[in-house]
MIVEX-612682 format. One record per residue (C-alpha): residue number from 1; residue in one letter; x, y, z. Coordinates in Angstrom, 1 decimal. Layout:
N
    k  r      px      py      pz
  NUM  A       X       Y       Z
...
// end
This chain:
191
    k  r      px      py      pz
    1  M     0.0    -0.3     0.3
    2  D     2.2     2.9     1.0
    3  I     5.6     1.9     1.2
    4  R     9.0     2.6    -0.4
    5  F    11.5     4.9    -0.7
    6  L    13.7     5.6     0.5
    7  V    14.4     6.0     1.4
    8  P    15.2     6.2     1.9
    9  A    15.5     7.5     0.5
   10  I    16.7     8.8     1.6
   11  G    19.8     9.7     1.8
   12  I    20.8    11.5    -0.7
   13  A    23.7    11.6    -2.2
   14  L    25.3     9.5    -5.0
   15  G    27.3     6.9    -5.7
   16  A    30.7     5.2    -7.0
   17  A    33.6     4.1    -4.9
   18  P    34.7     6.9    -2.5
   19  I    38.0     9.1    -3.0
   20  A    40.6    10.2    -0.6
   21  S    39.0    14.0    -0.2
   22  A    36.0    12.7     0.6
   23  E    34.4    13.5     3.9
   24  T    32.0    11.0     5.9
   25  Y    28.8    12.8     7.1
   26  G    26.0    10.9     9.7
   27  L    22.2    11.4     9.1
   28  E    20.9    14.4    11.6
   29  K    17.8    12.3    12.7
   30  T    15.8    15.1    14.4
   31  H    15.8    17.2    10.8
   32  G    15.0    14.1     8.5
   33  D    11.9    13.3     7.0
   34  L    10.8     9.9     4.6
   35  L     7.7    10.9     3.3
   36  F     5.4     9.0     0.9
   37  A     2.0     9.3    -0.8
   38  I    -0.1     6.5    -2.5
   39  S    -3.4     6.9    -4.3
   40  H    -6.5     5.9    -2.1
   41  A    -8.9     4.4    -4.8
   42  G    -8.4     7.7    -6.9
   43  F   -10.0     9.9    -4.3
   44  T    -7.0    11.2    -2.7
   45  E    -3.3    10.7    -1.8
   46  K    -2.8     9.2     1.6
   47  H     0.5    10.4     2.6
   48  G     2.3     8.7     5.5
   49  T     6.2     8.5     6.6
   50  F     8.6     6.3     8.2
   51  R     9.7     7.6    11.6
   52  D    13.0     5.4    11.9
   53  F    16.0     5.4     9.4
   54  D    19.8     6.1     9.2
   55  A    22.0     7.4     6.5
   56  T    25.8     7.5     5.8
   57  L    27.1     9.7     3.2
   58  Q    30.4    10.2     1.7
   59  Y    30.7    13.3     0.1
   60  D    33.3    15.7    -2.0
   61  P    32.1    18.9    -3.2
   62  E    34.7    19.1    -5.9
   63  H    33.9    15.5    -6.8
   64  V    30.1    15.2    -6.4
   65  D    30.0    12.2    -8.9
   66  K    32.1     9.7    -6.7
   67  S    29.9    10.5    -3.9
   68  Q    27.8     7.6    -2.1
   69  V    24.8     7.5     0.2
   70  T    23.4     4.2     1.8
   71  V    20.3     4.4     3.9
   72  T    18.6     1.6     5.9
   73  V    14.7     2.0     6.9
   74  K    13.1     0.2    10.0
   75  T     9.8    -1.1     8.2
   76  D     7.9    -1.2    11.2
   77  S     8.4     2.3    11.8
   78  I     5.6     3.2     9.3
   79  D     2.8     5.9    10.4
   80  T     0.2     6.8     8.3
   81  G    -1.5     8.4    11.5
   82  L    -4.1     5.6    12.0
   83  A    -2.5     2.7    13.9
   84  R    -5.4     0.0    12.5
   85  R    -4.2     0.7     9.3
   86  D    -0.6     0.7     9.9
   87  D    -0.8    -2.9    11.6
   88  D    -2.4    -4.0     8.3
   89  L     0.8    -2.3     6.5
   90  K     3.2    -3.9     8.7
   91  G     1.3    -7.5     8.1
   92  T     1.8   -10.3     5.4
   93  Q    -0.2    -8.7     2.9
   94  F     1.6    -5.4     2.6
   95  L     5.3    -4.7     4.0
   96  D     5.6    -8.2     6.2
   97  V     7.6    -6.5     8.7
   98  A     8.7    -9.6    10.9
   99  K    10.1   -10.9     7.5
  100  Y    11.5    -8.2     6.0
  101  P    12.7    -5.8     9.0
  102  D    14.6    -3.5     7.0
  103  M    14.5    -1.9     3.6
  104  A    17.4    -0.5     2.2
  105  F    18.9     1.9    -0.4
  106  A    22.3     2.1    -1.7
  107  S    23.7     4.7    -4.3
  108  T    25.5     3.5    -7.5
  109  R    26.0     6.5    -9.5
  110  V    25.3    10.3    -9.2
  111  V    25.2    12.9   -12.1
  112  P    25.3    16.6   -10.9
  113  G    23.1    19.2   -12.5
  114  P    23.0    23.2   -13.1
  115  A    21.7    24.7    -9.5
  116  G    23.1    21.9    -6.8
  117  T    20.8    19.3    -8.8
  118  L    21.7    15.6    -8.5
  119  V    20.3    12.6   -10.4
  120  I    21.2     9.7    -7.8
  121  E    20.5     6.3    -9.4
  122  G    20.6     3.5    -6.9
  123  E    19.1     0.0    -5.8
  124  L    16.3    -0.2    -3.6
  125  T    16.0    -3.5    -1.4
  126  L    12.2    -3.9     0.0
  127  H    10.4    -6.7     0.5
  128  G    13.1    -9.3    -0.5
  129  T    13.5    -7.7    -3.9
  130  T    16.3    -5.1    -4.9
  131  R    15.6    -3.1    -7.9
  132  P    17.1     0.2    -9.3
  133  L    15.7     3.5    -7.7
  134  T    16.2     7.1    -9.6
  135  L    16.2    10.0    -7.0
  136  N    16.0    13.8    -8.3
  137  A    17.8    15.7    -5.3
  138  R    18.8    18.7    -4.8
  139  L    21.8    20.2    -2.2
  140  N    19.8    23.0    -0.5
  141  K    22.8    24.1     1.8
  142  S    26.2    23.1     2.4
  143  A    27.3    25.5     5.7
  144  P    27.8    25.4     9.5
  145  N    24.9    24.7    11.3
  146  P    24.3    28.0    13.1
  147  F    23.3    26.2    15.9
  148  D    26.2    24.0    17.0
  149  K    28.4    25.3    13.9
  150  K    29.2    21.6    12.7
  151  P    29.7    21.0     8.9
  152  T    26.0    20.6     7.6
  153  L    24.8    19.7     4.5
  154  G    20.9    19.8     3.7
  155  F    19.0    17.6     0.8
  156  S    15.5    17.4    -1.0
  157  A    14.9    14.4    -3.0
  158  T    11.9    13.1    -4.8
  159  G    11.3     9.6    -6.4
  160  L     8.6     7.3    -7.7
  161  L     8.3     3.8    -7.8
  162  K     5.8     0.7    -8.1
  163  R     5.1    -1.3    -5.2
  164  S     4.0    -4.2    -7.5
  165  D     7.8    -4.4    -8.7
  166  Y     8.9    -5.7    -5.2
  167  G     5.7    -8.1    -4.7
  168  I     3.5    -5.7    -2.9
  169  T     0.3    -6.2    -4.9
  170  T    -2.2    -6.1    -2.4
  171  F    -5.6    -4.1    -3.7
  172  V    -3.7    -3.1    -6.8
  173  P    -5.2    -1.0    -8.7
  174  I    -7.6     0.2    -6.2
  175  I    -5.1     1.0    -3.8
  176  G    -2.2     2.6    -6.3
  177  D     0.5     1.0    -7.8
  178  D     2.9     4.0    -7.9
  179  V     4.5     5.8    -4.8
  180  T     5.4     8.8    -4.5
  181  I     8.9     9.2    -2.4
  182  T     9.7    12.7    -0.7
  183  I    12.8    13.0     1.4
  184  D    14.0    16.1     3.4
  185  V    17.4    15.2     5.0
  186  E    20.2    17.3     6.8
  187  F    24.0    15.8     7.4
  188  N    26.4    16.7     9.7
  189  R    30.3    16.0     9.2
  190  H    31.8    13.4    11.3
  191  P    34.9    14.9    13.5
// end
């Protein structure tokens, strides 16, 4: 029903082998959102989030195309604002969180574009299936955080996937097959 991103999801930034001048950044979890939307019988888009995810980023502003991101999402952290629906989504007809407690994204390639835009290609593993996923991202800001002075990167990204590609087909097409992903995250540089 509603699921898949990543997340991702999340993360956001990019593929290839790390280079010597790349810095390691960790997700600043209190300022990260991994959101999704899916059609409810064509009447509306139902929105939800995953509350528990983590990411690591290798980033070099001089060689953005060599950067990498990895993301892990706890599938039982899904939250659509209704406990009964969340329980259904965690069950065997959808995410089957007992069997598949994590979904993961790993970038394989990043293509920098104008004005801080990025196309991040990678692989999403969800529900026991790994498939390509592309995120359209933007570097919002790279600067010391004004509160703690840590070097910080902020990204926004969007993506689209089909849940049926991952074997989650319950109620398709009444409940949409397409899942829209929206990611907003901050990364802090490790000391």
